[in-house]
N, C-alpha and C positions, 0 to 999 in steps of 0.2 A: 582230513589232513593228519599228518603224524606230528608228535611232539615229544620232547624229552623232559622229564621231571625229575629233579634231585631233591631228596630230603636228607638232612643231616642233623643228628643229635649234637647239641651244643657242646657236650662234654668230650666229643671227638672220638669216643670209644667205638662207635659203630658208624658204618657208612654203607649205604646200599643205593642202588639206582633202579629205577623202574621205567621201562619204555611202554608206553600205552598208545593206543589209537583212539581218536575221538572223531565222532561223526556228527556233523551238524552243529558243533559248538565252537566258536572261535576262542583259542587260547591266547590271552594277552600277556606279554612280558610284564612281570611284576615280582615283587619280593614282599614277603609277609613274615613277621616274626611273631611267635607265640611264646610267652614267658610263663613261668610257674608250672604247676601241675596241669597237664593238658591231655586231650585225647584227640590229636589232629587226624585229619583225614588224608589218606594217600590218594593221588589221582585227582586232586581238586581241580576243577576248572573255573576259570575267571572270565566272566563276560560282562563288559560295562560296569565294572566295579562290584559284581555280585559273585560270590563263591558258589559253585554247584558241585556237589560230591556224590561219590558212589558209596556203596556199603562197606568198602574195604577200609578198615582203620587200624591204627596201631597206637599203643600207648607209649608215652614218655614221661620222664620224671622231671625234666628241667625245661627245655625249650626246643623248638624245631624251626628250622629255617627252610622256607620253601621259595624256590625261584624257577622261572621258566627259561629255557634256552633262548638265546637271540634268534635261533633259527625258526622259533615258533611265533614271531611277530605276525599279526594278521596282515593278509594281503588285501590292499584297498584297490578296487577296480579303478582303471585309469579315468573312465568317464565320470566316476563320483568325485574325483578331485579337480576335474576341469569343467564342472558344469557352469553355464552361463549363456549369454546371447550369442547366437551366430551373426555373421555379418549380413546375412539375408534378413534375418528378423530385425536387425537394427535398421537396415534400409527401408524395410516396410513401414516400420514405426516412424521414421522421419518423413516419409512420403505422406502418410496419413496426417501427421502433425502439420505439415505444409499446407495441405488442403484445408484443414480446420482454421489455421491462421489467415489463409487467403479469403476465406469466407467471413471470418469473425472480425478482423481488424477494421475494415472499412465501416462496418456497423458500430464498432466501438468508437471510432473517430468521430462519426456523426453524432452519437450520443453525447460525447464530451463537448463538442461544439454547441449543440443545442442547449446544454446545461449552462455553458458560459453566456450564451445569448440571453437566456432567461435571467441569469444572475445580473448582468449589466442593466438591462431594462428595468427589472424589479428594483434594484438599488437606486437607480436614478429617479424613478418615479416615487419611491418611498422617501427619498431625501427632499424632493420638491415638496411633497405633502408634508413633511416634518417642518421645513422652513415656514410653510404657510401657517401650520398649527402653532408654532412658536411665536410668530408675529401676533396671532390673535391671543395667545395665552400671555404674552408679555405686554400687550397693549402698546407695542411700538414696532417699528420696521425691523425685518429681518432679511438678510441678503444671502443668497446662495451664488457662488461665483466659481468660475474655472480657476484652477490654481496649478501652476507648473512646478511649484517648490513645496509640495506637501510634505516632502521627506524632512523638512526643517522641524516638523512637529515631532519627529522621532528622536531628535537630538536636543530638545528643549528650545528650539528656536520658534519663529512665528511664520507660518505660511501666509502668503498674500495672494490677492487676485491677480490673475494674468492679465497683461496688457496686450498680448498678441496671441494669435492662434484661434482655432475654432473647434478643436477636438477635446470633448470633455473627458475622454479616456486618460488625458494628462492628470486628472484628479480634480477635486473640488472641495470647497469649505463652506460651511454655514456659520454666520456670525450675526449677532445683534447689532442693529444699526440705528440707534435712537434718533440721529438727526435725519434719517431717510436720505442721506447723500448718495447721489448716483456716481460720485467719483471717489468714494472711500474705498481703499484697497487693503488697508491694514486693519485686521480685526481687533486690534488691542488698543486702538486710539479713540479719543473723543468719546470716552465712556463706553465703548463697544466691548464685547467679549466673545471669544470663540466657542462656538457651540459643538460643532462636529467637523471632522476631516475625513475625507475619502482618498486614500492613497491612489496612485496611478494604476490603471488596469492593464490588461494585456495589450500589446501593441499590434495584435492581429485584428483588433476592433477599432472602429472610429465612429464616435458619436458626434455629429455635427449637423448644422442646418442643411437642409435639402437644397436650398437655394437662397440667394440674397446675402445680406450682411451677416457677419458672425454674431452669434449670440453668446456673450460671455458671462452674463449676470442676470439675476432675477431678484427683484427686491419687493417684497410683500409688505403691504401697510397693515395697520392694526385691524382692518376689516377682512384681511386674507386675500386682498386683490393685488395683482401685479399689472399696474397701469400700461396699456399699450403693448402687451405681450400676446401675441398670437403666432405661434411658430411651429413650422413643420421640421422636425429633426429626423435624421436618418441614422440607424445603427447599421454600419457596413461591416461585414466579414471580409477583410482585405484579400485573402487568398483566393476568393472566389468572385464572380461577377454578380450583377444586380438580379440575375435570375436565380440566384442561390436561395434555398429555403431558410437560410440563416440570416437574411436581411430583414430589418424591421423599420417601420415608420412610426415615429412618436409624435403625436399631435399634442401640443402643449397650449392650454388656454390661459387667459389672464386670470382665471379663478383658481390656477394652480392645479388644474386637472390634467393628468397625462394619460392619454389614450393610446394604447399599444396596438399596431395593426401589422399584418403582413405587408411587406414592402410593396408600395404603389407609387413611388417616385414623388415628384413635386405636387402631384394632385391628390396625395393621400388624405390631406386634412381639408375641411371645408374653409 
């Protein structure tokens, strides 16, 4: 490529021009001033901020101004300034991503539901065991019951035992029951105290008796026994049928033991 280079002494006494040809070196438009005594180089090439010179030089006593003509701006290839994805590459990427999501999303959903199933069964069995151990430790009755207003505990209120319904996913509470009353619903009266609150769970699950009357409360005595309780509970994942792998049977004994099984209907528990 060809370029035009002017250099001028600052005192204006001399003006010369030089036309040169450079091969293989891009000349960038720039302006550089040198002050004081100097020995600048004529025909300087500038590439990416670095000066390259030849052996031709001229002395000056004050300063030298060097600039390149606007005609010498580097030519950038069109493809270099327009680099990016083509529409075909983008479409192929989207198709591959769609296949990955189609394969992975069902597995991810099943994994999440299994985790929720385990969480519900584990928490219920753990709280039943806690109520029993609290009864033995306190040497008085402790009750665990369904509660549909557990949110009261979040605002300083008092949750109470539910009088209707059969789904333990509504929430439950544990409280000391010194009088061993089967009809006590308020955990803060008659010398009672609230021990634990479990807030409502996901409404896609239902934890209720597999058959027969609703079970809304368990009261353990000081020996850790719940008289007359022998119940078969079912944890159902409502979006699916009973053939779903996410259904569970929970066998509850009077000793406070909860046995978790794969769903087996009303005959799951002996």
